[in-house]
N, C-alpha and C positions, 0 to 999 in steps of 0.2 A: 727597198719593201717590196716582198714575194709575191707573187698572182697568187688567187685565193682556189687549192686543185676546186676541180672539176670533177662532182660524182652525181650520178644519174638517182638513187634516194639515200635514205641514209641509215642502211648497212651497209654499205662504200662509204661513208663517210666514217660510219665508228671505222674502221678497215683503216684508209686512209690516215683519220687520226691517230693512231696505236702506230705503222708506217710513217710517217714524221714523225713522233716524240721518238723512236725507239733513230731511227736518222742526225735526230740532232743529241742524237746522246742523253735519255732519259728513254727511257717503256714506263708504262705510266698501266701498270701491270694495276690496280684498281680500275682502271678507265674498261681496262678488259676484260678483266673475271665480270662486270659490268655489266660485257653490252656482245661477249662473243658466243658467236654458234648461233644468239638469235637474227632474227629474221626487219625488216622495215615493221610489219606491225609491234611485232615485241618489243620492240628498242625504243619503239612513243610515248608510253608512257615513264619510261624508267628513266630514256630523253629527258626530258621532262622532269623529272621527282630530282634528279643532279639537277638542272640547270635552273631550277627552284631553292633546292637546298643550301643553304649558308658554309655548313662545313665541307663542302665542294667546293664554294665559291672562293675557302680560305685551305684550299690543296690549291687548287691550280697557282692561288697568286703567291703558294708558298713559292713550288716548284720555274714557277716564271722568271722569277729573280735571277735567277740560276737557269733558265733557259729560255733569252728571252726571247729568239720568232718561232715560240710552240705556237703553232694550232691546235684552235682547243675544238672543243662543240658547239660551244656557241659561236664561235663563225661561220661556220655552215649550217648552224638553224639563223645563224641573222640572218645569210643567206638568201636562203632557198625553205626555212622553216612554210613559209607561207603551203609552197610545191610538196612538204611533204604532209603535210596538216597538222603541224603544231598550232596549238588558241594561242592568241594575239596578248597571251598576257605570255607566255613564255618565249614568244620571238622578241615580246619585246627586253622580258628580262636578260634574255640572250646578250639584245641593239645591250643596253650598257652595262654585259658583262666584257661585252668588246671595246668600247669608250672607257673600259676603268681600265683593263688591262694595256690598251697602246695609249692613259694619257698619265695615269698615276703610274704602273708596274714599270713600262719600257718606254716610257716618254716620245712615241715616234706610231701610225700608222703599220701592226705588221701583216696587212693583208691589205691586197686592196680586189677590183673583179678578181674572176674569175678566166682563166688562162681555157675557153671549150675547146683547141681543137686538140 
């Protein structure tokens, strides 16, 4: 289990997802194209929509079957979402997806509490 990255805002979180996935040998082109160059305020509706879309879930699930330690934006929204201004519906959807990825797709918990040092 890896520690969840410590990030200060949604913009950093999106960059961390791209960096982590790329380091794990998967460049998240779709996610990167949807989030690159946007500040945290502009990212809030974009990320909310992605988390609530079934088609995004399907894309992530397909990739995660190959890249089992993949960091997702759902992992970060589940933990930091209240701080960043997400509504409860989006945070709950993120939490459910994290649980689904960990239990069903990967079979273990991928990320623990953040390493804030």
